C-alpha atoms as an extended CHARMM CRD file, in Angstrom:
* protein
*
       176  EXT
         1         1  UNK       CA            -17.0020000000       12.0350000000       -2.5000000000  PROA      1               0.0000000000
         2         2  UNK       CA            -15.9760000000        8.6630000000       -3.9070000000  PROA      2               0.0000000000
         3         3  UNK       CA            -14.6920000000        8.2330000000       -7.4100000000  PROA      3               0.0000000000
         4         4  UNK       CA            -13.1470000000        5.5410000000       -9.5530000000  PROA      4               0.0000000000
         5         5  UNK       CA            -10.3700000000        6.3240000000      -11.9940000000  PROA      5               0.0000000000
         6         6  UNK       CA             -6.7640000000        5.8380000000      -13.0110000000  PROA      6               0.0000000000
         7         7  UNK       CA             -4.5700000000        6.2760000000       -9.9350000000  PROA      7               0.0000000000
         8         8  UNK       CA             -1.6240000000        7.2680000000      -12.1170000000  PROA      8               0.0000000000
         9         9  UNK       CA             -3.6090000000       10.0860000000      -13.7880000000  PROA      9               0.0000000000
        10        10  UNK       CA             -6.2400000000       11.4720000000      -11.4360000000  PROA      10              0.0000000000
        11        11  UNK       CA             -8.8440000000       13.5820000000      -13.1770000000  PROA      11              0.0000000000
        12        12  UNK       CA             -8.8820000000       16.3910000000      -10.5970000000  PROA      12              0.0000000000
        13        13  UNK       CA             -7.3510000000       19.8320000000      -10.2800000000  PROA      13              0.0000000000
        14        14  UNK       CA             -4.4000000000       20.4990000000       -8.0050000000  PROA      14              0.0000000000
        15        15  UNK       CA             -5.1900000000       20.9960000000       -4.3100000000  PROA      15              0.0000000000
        16        16  UNK       CA             -8.7690000000       19.7380000000       -4.5480000000  PROA      16              0.0000000000
        17        17  UNK       CA             -9.1250000000       17.4500000000       -1.5150000000  PROA      17              0.0000000000
        18        18  UNK       CA             -8.5420000000       17.5380000000        2.2290000000  PROA      18              0.0000000000
        19        19  UNK       CA             -8.2950000000       13.7290000000        2.3400000000  PROA      19              0.0000000000
        20        20  UNK       CA             -7.2280000000       11.0290000000       -0.1060000000  PROA      20              0.0000000000
        21        21  UNK       CA             -7.7390000000        7.3920000000        0.8610000000  PROA      21              0.0000000000
        22        22  UNK       CA             -7.0120000000        4.1030000000       -0.8310000000  PROA      22              0.0000000000
        23        23  UNK       CA             -7.8980000000        0.6560000000        0.4140000000  PROA      23              0.0000000000
        24        24  UNK       CA             -6.0530000000       -2.4150000000       -0.8460000000  PROA      24              0.0000000000
        25        25  UNK       CA             -4.9730000000       -0.8650000000       -4.1400000000  PROA      25              0.0000000000
        26        26  UNK       CA             -1.4300000000        0.5430000000       -3.9460000000  PROA      26              0.0000000000
        27        27  UNK       CA              0.1760000000       -2.8810000000       -4.3370000000  PROA      27              0.0000000000
        28        28  UNK       CA             -1.7670000000       -3.3710000000       -7.5900000000  PROA      28              0.0000000000
        29        29  UNK       CA             -0.6380000000       -0.0960000000       -9.1950000000  PROA      29              0.0000000000
        30        30  UNK       CA              2.3370000000       -0.5740000000      -11.5450000000  PROA      30              0.0000000000
        31        31  UNK       CA              3.8950000000        2.8730000000      -11.0440000000  PROA      31              0.0000000000
        32        32  UNK       CA              3.4710000000        3.4640000000       -7.3330000000  PROA      32              0.0000000000
        33        33  UNK       CA              5.5610000000        6.6330000000       -7.3370000000  PROA      33              0.0000000000
        34        34  UNK       CA              3.4070000000        8.1820000000      -10.0630000000  PROA      34              0.0000000000
        35        35  UNK       CA              0.1890000000        7.2650000000       -8.2370000000  PROA      35              0.0000000000
        36        36  UNK       CA              1.4760000000        8.7020000000       -4.9520000000  PROA      36              0.0000000000
        37        37  UNK       CA              2.5700000000       11.8640000000       -6.7680000000  PROA      37              0.0000000000
        38        38  UNK       CA             -0.9510000000       12.2140000000       -8.1380000000  PROA      38              0.0000000000
        39        39  UNK       CA             -2.4410000000       11.7770000000       -4.6690000000  PROA      39              0.0000000000
        40        40  UNK       CA             -0.0690000000       14.4430000000       -3.3950000000  PROA      40              0.0000000000
        41        41  UNK       CA             -0.9630000000       16.7750000000       -6.2600000000  PROA      41              0.0000000000
        42        42  UNK       CA             -4.7320000000       16.6470000000       -5.6250000000  PROA      42              0.0000000000
        43        43  UNK       CA             -4.3750000000       17.1870000000       -1.8640000000  PROA      43              0.0000000000
        44        44  UNK       CA             -4.6770000000       20.6560000000       -0.4110000000  PROA      44              0.0000000000
        45        45  UNK       CA             -1.7180000000       21.8350000000        1.6730000000  PROA      45              0.0000000000
        46        46  UNK       CA             -2.0730000000       20.1940000000        5.0810000000  PROA      46              0.0000000000
        47        47  UNK       CA             -4.2810000000       17.4890000000        3.5340000000  PROA      47              0.0000000000
        48        48  UNK       CA             -4.0900000000       13.8900000000        4.7390000000  PROA      48              0.0000000000
        49        49  UNK       CA             -3.4200000000       10.7520000000        2.7340000000  PROA      49              0.0000000000
        50        50  UNK       CA             -4.4170000000        7.4540000000        4.3770000000  PROA      50              0.0000000000
        51        51  UNK       CA             -3.7320000000        4.0700000000        2.7950000000  PROA      51              0.0000000000
        52        52  UNK       CA             -3.9520000000        0.3800000000        3.5300000000  PROA      52              0.0000000000
        53        53  UNK       CA             -2.3520000000       -2.0900000000        1.1550000000  PROA      53              0.0000000000
        54        54  UNK       CA             -0.7690000000       -5.4970000000        1.0290000000  PROA      54              0.0000000000
        55        55  UNK       CA              2.9430000000       -5.4340000000        1.7700000000  PROA      55              0.0000000000
        56        56  UNK       CA              6.0670000000       -7.4380000000        1.1980000000  PROA      56              0.0000000000
        57        57  UNK       CA              5.9730000000      -10.7650000000        3.0150000000  PROA      57              0.0000000000
        58        58  UNK       CA              2.4650000000      -11.6170000000        1.8910000000  PROA      58              0.0000000000
        59        59  UNK       CA              1.9480000000      -15.0860000000        0.4140000000  PROA      59              0.0000000000
        60        60  UNK       CA              5.4610000000      -16.2670000000        1.3040000000  PROA      60              0.0000000000
        61        61  UNK       CA              4.1720000000      -19.8300000000        1.4690000000  PROA      61              0.0000000000
        62        62  UNK       CA              2.8050000000      -19.6640000000       -2.0740000000  PROA      62              0.0000000000
        63        63  UNK       CA              5.9680000000      -18.0490000000       -3.4230000000  PROA      63              0.0000000000
        64        64  UNK       CA              8.0110000000      -20.7860000000       -1.8030000000  PROA      64              0.0000000000
        65        65  UNK       CA              5.9820000000      -23.4430000000       -3.6190000000  PROA      65              0.0000000000
        66        66  UNK       CA              6.2380000000      -21.5720000000       -6.9220000000  PROA      66              0.0000000000
        67        67  UNK       CA              9.9990000000      -21.1480000000       -6.5410000000  PROA      67              0.0000000000
        68        68  UNK       CA             10.2720000000      -24.9090000000       -5.9460000000  PROA      68              0.0000000000
        69        69  UNK       CA              8.3120000000      -25.5410000000       -9.1330000000  PROA      69              0.0000000000
        70        70  UNK       CA             10.5950000000      -23.1650000000      -10.9940000000  PROA      70              0.0000000000
        71        71  UNK       CA             13.6200000000      -25.0970000000       -9.7030000000  PROA      71              0.0000000000
        72        72  UNK       CA             12.0870000000      -28.3590000000      -10.9740000000  PROA      72              0.0000000000
        73        73  UNK       CA             10.9800000000      -26.9140000000      -14.3360000000  PROA      73              0.0000000000
        74        74  UNK       CA             13.2900000000      -24.0090000000      -15.1940000000  PROA      74              0.0000000000
        75        75  UNK       CA             12.4950000000      -24.2730000000      -18.9000000000  PROA      75              0.0000000000
        76        76  UNK       CA              8.8150000000      -23.6150000000      -18.1770000000  PROA      76              0.0000000000
        77        77  UNK       CA              9.5950000000      -20.4500000000      -16.2660000000  PROA      77              0.0000000000
        78        78  UNK       CA             12.3010000000      -19.0430000000      -18.5610000000  PROA      78              0.0000000000
        79        79  UNK       CA             10.0030000000      -16.2370000000      -19.7500000000  PROA      79              0.0000000000
        80        80  UNK       CA              8.5280000000      -15.6570000000      -16.3140000000  PROA      80              0.0000000000
        81        81  UNK       CA              9.2290000000      -12.3890000000      -14.5330000000  PROA      81              0.0000000000
        82        82  UNK       CA              9.6310000000      -12.8970000000      -10.7860000000  PROA      82              0.0000000000
        83        83  UNK       CA             10.6460000000       -9.2450000000      -10.6020000000  PROA      83              0.0000000000
        84        84  UNK       CA              7.1520000000       -8.2220000000      -11.7020000000  PROA      84              0.0000000000
        85        85  UNK       CA              5.6080000000      -10.4390000000       -9.0410000000  PROA      85              0.0000000000
        86        86  UNK       CA              7.9870000000       -9.3650000000       -6.2890000000  PROA      86              0.0000000000
        87        87  UNK       CA              7.5810000000       -5.6540000000       -7.1120000000  PROA      87              0.0000000000
        88        88  UNK       CA              3.8520000000       -5.8790000000       -6.4360000000  PROA      88              0.0000000000
        89        89  UNK       CA              4.4110000000       -5.9340000000       -2.6910000000  PROA      89              0.0000000000
        90        90  UNK       CA              6.6090000000       -3.2910000000       -1.0640000000  PROA      90              0.0000000000
        91        91  UNK       CA              8.1790000000       -3.1660000000        2.3860000000  PROA      91              0.0000000000
        92        92  UNK       CA              7.6370000000       -0.6840000000        5.1990000000  PROA      92              0.0000000000
        93        93  UNK       CA             10.9960000000        0.8950000000        4.4090000000  PROA      93              0.0000000000
        94        94  UNK       CA             10.2530000000        1.2240000000        0.6820000000  PROA      94              0.0000000000
        95        95  UNK       CA              6.8280000000        2.6610000000        1.5190000000  PROA      95              0.0000000000
        96        96  UNK       CA              8.3510000000        5.3360000000        3.7160000000  PROA      96              0.0000000000
        97        97  UNK       CA             10.9510000000        6.1440000000        1.0480000000  PROA      97              0.0000000000
        98        98  UNK       CA              8.2730000000        6.5430000000       -1.6440000000  PROA      98              0.0000000000
        99        99  UNK       CA              6.1170000000        8.8400000000        0.5050000000  PROA      99              0.0000000000
       100       100  UNK       CA              9.1350000000       10.9840000000        1.4030000000  PROA      100             0.0000000000
       101       101  UNK       CA             10.2970000000       11.0930000000       -2.2160000000  PROA      101             0.0000000000
       102       102  UNK       CA              6.9130000000       12.4940000000       -3.2470000000  PROA      102             0.0000000000
       103       103  UNK       CA              7.1210000000       15.1880000000       -0.5620000000  PROA      103             0.0000000000
       104       104  UNK       CA              4.7930000000       13.9340000000        2.1550000000  PROA      104             0.0000000000
       105       105  UNK       CA              5.5020000000       14.8550000000        5.7700000000  PROA      105             0.0000000000
       106       106  UNK       CA              4.5110000000       13.3980000000        9.1390000000  PROA      106             0.0000000000
       107       107  UNK       CA              4.8070000000        9.9510000000        7.5670000000  PROA      107             0.0000000000
       108       108  UNK       CA              3.5010000000        7.1040000000        9.7160000000  PROA      108             0.0000000000
       109       109  UNK       CA              3.8660000000        3.6220000000        8.2650000000  PROA      109             0.0000000000
       110       110  UNK       CA              3.1170000000        0.5040000000       10.2530000000  PROA      110             0.0000000000
       111       111  UNK       CA              2.0450000000       -3.0630000000        9.5790000000  PROA      111             0.0000000000
       112       112  UNK       CA             -0.1210000000       -5.8810000000       10.7690000000  PROA      112             0.0000000000
       113       113  UNK       CA              0.8260000000       -9.4970000000       10.1880000000  PROA      113             0.0000000000
       114       114  UNK       CA             -1.9880000000      -11.9580000000        9.7840000000  PROA      114             0.0000000000
       115       115  UNK       CA             -1.8420000000      -15.7180000000        9.4170000000  PROA      115             0.0000000000
       116       116  UNK       CA             -4.8170000000      -17.5920000000        8.0550000000  PROA      116             0.0000000000
       117       117  UNK       CA             -5.2220000000      -21.3040000000        7.7000000000  PROA      117             0.0000000000
       118       118  UNK       CA             -7.3780000000      -22.4150000000        4.8010000000  PROA      118             0.0000000000
       119       119  UNK       CA             -8.7680000000      -25.7840000000        3.8710000000  PROA      119             0.0000000000
       120       120  UNK       CA             -6.2460000000      -27.2560000000        1.3660000000  PROA      120             0.0000000000
       121       121  UNK       CA             -8.9860000000      -28.0530000000       -1.1380000000  PROA      121             0.0000000000
       122       122  UNK       CA             -9.9450000000      -24.3410000000       -1.1760000000  PROA      122             0.0000000000
       123       123  UNK       CA             -6.3710000000      -23.0330000000       -1.2710000000  PROA      123             0.0000000000
       124       124  UNK       CA             -5.8990000000      -23.5990000000       -4.9880000000  PROA      124             0.0000000000
       125       125  UNK       CA             -9.2070000000      -22.2820000000       -6.3190000000  PROA      125             0.0000000000
       126       126  UNK       CA             -9.8160000000      -19.1560000000       -8.3740000000  PROA      126             0.0000000000
       127       127  UNK       CA             -8.4410000000      -17.1010000000       -5.5180000000  PROA      127             0.0000000000
       128       128  UNK       CA             -6.0570000000      -14.2590000000       -6.4890000000  PROA      128             0.0000000000
       129       129  UNK       CA             -3.3150000000      -15.8520000000       -4.4240000000  PROA      129             0.0000000000
       130       130  UNK       CA             -3.0980000000      -18.8710000000       -6.6830000000  PROA      130             0.0000000000
       131       131  UNK       CA             -4.0270000000      -17.4160000000      -10.0470000000  PROA      131             0.0000000000
       132       132  UNK       CA             -1.6840000000      -14.4320000000      -10.5120000000  PROA      132             0.0000000000
       133       133  UNK       CA              1.2610000000      -16.6460000000      -11.4740000000  PROA      133             0.0000000000
       134       134  UNK       CA             -0.6180000000      -18.2930000000      -14.3520000000  PROA      134             0.0000000000
       135       135  UNK       CA             -0.7830000000      -15.2830000000      -16.6680000000  PROA      135             0.0000000000
       136       136  UNK       CA              2.5160000000      -15.7780000000      -18.4930000000  PROA      136             0.0000000000
       137       137  UNK       CA              2.4300000000      -19.5530000000      -18.7870000000  PROA      137             0.0000000000
       138       138  UNK       CA              0.8250000000      -21.7480000000      -21.4700000000  PROA      138             0.0000000000
       139       139  UNK       CA             -2.3830000000      -23.4510000000      -20.3170000000  PROA      139             0.0000000000
       140       140  UNK       CA             -0.9510000000      -27.0030000000      -20.5560000000  PROA      140             0.0000000000
       141       141  UNK       CA              1.8420000000      -26.0100000000      -18.1740000000  PROA      141             0.0000000000
       142       142  UNK       CA             -0.5880000000      -24.2940000000      -15.8210000000  PROA      142             0.0000000000
       143       143  UNK       CA             -2.6090000000      -27.5190000000      -15.4230000000  PROA      143             0.0000000000
       144       144  UNK       CA              0.4970000000      -29.5960000000      -14.6930000000  PROA      144             0.0000000000
       145       145  UNK       CA              1.9010000000      -27.0240000000      -12.2840000000  PROA      145             0.0000000000
       146       146  UNK       CA             -1.4410000000      -26.5520000000      -10.5560000000  PROA      146             0.0000000000
       147       147  UNK       CA             -1.6300000000      -30.2770000000       -9.8000000000  PROA      147             0.0000000000
       148       148  UNK       CA              1.8510000000      -30.2020000000       -8.2750000000  PROA      148             0.0000000000
       149       149  UNK       CA              0.9630000000      -27.0440000000       -6.3850000000  PROA      149             0.0000000000
       150       150  UNK       CA             -2.1350000000      -28.7050000000       -4.9280000000  PROA      150             0.0000000000
       151       151  UNK       CA             -0.0700000000      -31.7220000000       -3.8900000000  PROA      151             0.0000000000
       152       152  UNK       CA              2.4750000000      -29.4470000000       -2.2180000000  PROA      152             0.0000000000
       153       153  UNK       CA             -0.2780000000      -27.4910000000       -0.4510000000  PROA      153             0.0000000000
       154       154  UNK       CA             -1.7180000000      -30.7160000000        0.9240000000  PROA      154             0.0000000000
       155       155  UNK       CA              1.7190000000      -31.8820000000        2.0050000000  PROA      155             0.0000000000
       156       156  UNK       CA              2.4670000000      -28.6070000000        3.8160000000  PROA      156             0.0000000000
       157       157  UNK       CA             -0.9230000000      -28.4220000000        5.5040000000  PROA      157             0.0000000000
       158       158  UNK       CA             -1.3500000000      -29.1360000000        9.1850000000  PROA      158             0.0000000000
       159       159  UNK       CA             -4.4810000000      -30.0580000000       11.1020000000  PROA      159             0.0000000000
       160       160  UNK       CA             -5.2590000000      -26.3070000000       10.9690000000  PROA      160             0.0000000000
       161       161  UNK       CA             -5.0460000000      -26.2030000000        7.1740000000  PROA      161             0.0000000000
       162       162  UNK       CA             -2.6540000000      -24.4980000000        4.7410000000  PROA      162             0.0000000000
       163       163  UNK       CA             -0.9620000000      -21.4420000000        6.2080000000  PROA      163             0.0000000000
       164       164  UNK       CA             -1.2040000000      -18.1710000000        4.2860000000  PROA      164             0.0000000000
       165       165  UNK       CA              0.6260000000      -15.1220000000        5.5850000000  PROA      165             0.0000000000
       166       166  UNK       CA             -0.7050000000      -11.6310000000        4.9260000000  PROA      166             0.0000000000
       167       167  UNK       CA              1.1710000000       -8.4330000000        5.6830000000  PROA      167             0.0000000000
       168       168  UNK       CA             -0.9820000000       -5.3210000000        5.6500000000  PROA      168             0.0000000000
       169       169  UNK       CA              0.6040000000       -1.9000000000        5.6310000000  PROA      169             0.0000000000
       170       170  UNK       CA             -1.2070000000        1.1180000000        7.0310000000  PROA      170             0.0000000000
       171       171  UNK       CA              0.1210000000        4.5460000000        6.1780000000  PROA      171             0.0000000000
       172       172  UNK       CA             -0.9050000000        8.1210000000        6.6910000000  PROA      172             0.0000000000
       173       173  UNK       CA              0.9250000000       11.3410000000        5.9930000000  PROA      173             0.0000000000
       174       174  UNK       CA              0.2800000000       14.9650000000        5.1790000000  PROA      174             0.0000000000
       175       175  UNK       CA              1.0060000000       17.2840000000        2.3010000000  PROA      175             0.0000000000
       176       176  UNK       CA              3.3110000000       20.1040000000        3.2760000000  PROA      176             0.0000000000
């Protein structure tokens, strides 16, 4: 059975499922602890939760460029919340802590690093990687910053392209 809904308020009775899975979503959920608690709640005792999500360390190259822009234009970023951005991605250690805090057992958390090289002209498109930071900034600033970002991407590119690091976390655990 597949269903779409609010991960922080699952519309199912307690102990309904033998398996709960999530693919590439945990990092996008604001209250990760609440979502994991809901997954735990709907699992039957002995049930398995299996997740894959993007972890801390992803997009380091992009964050480095954005931090440089913030250093050059601090007044433009004064209302910007880096904490919100950095809390999106969690580490292996934080993942394990969250699962244990909820009550999961037999916790297995591991990661896969991936490096991709993209054509610099494609690296600044409508891709999630380069659009998430725009939400809290006025459009005139976004255009100016985007141009500088593109220039920086080109400058940092090698003959392979612009490096983007991805850090995928795989986790599975059981409900006691």
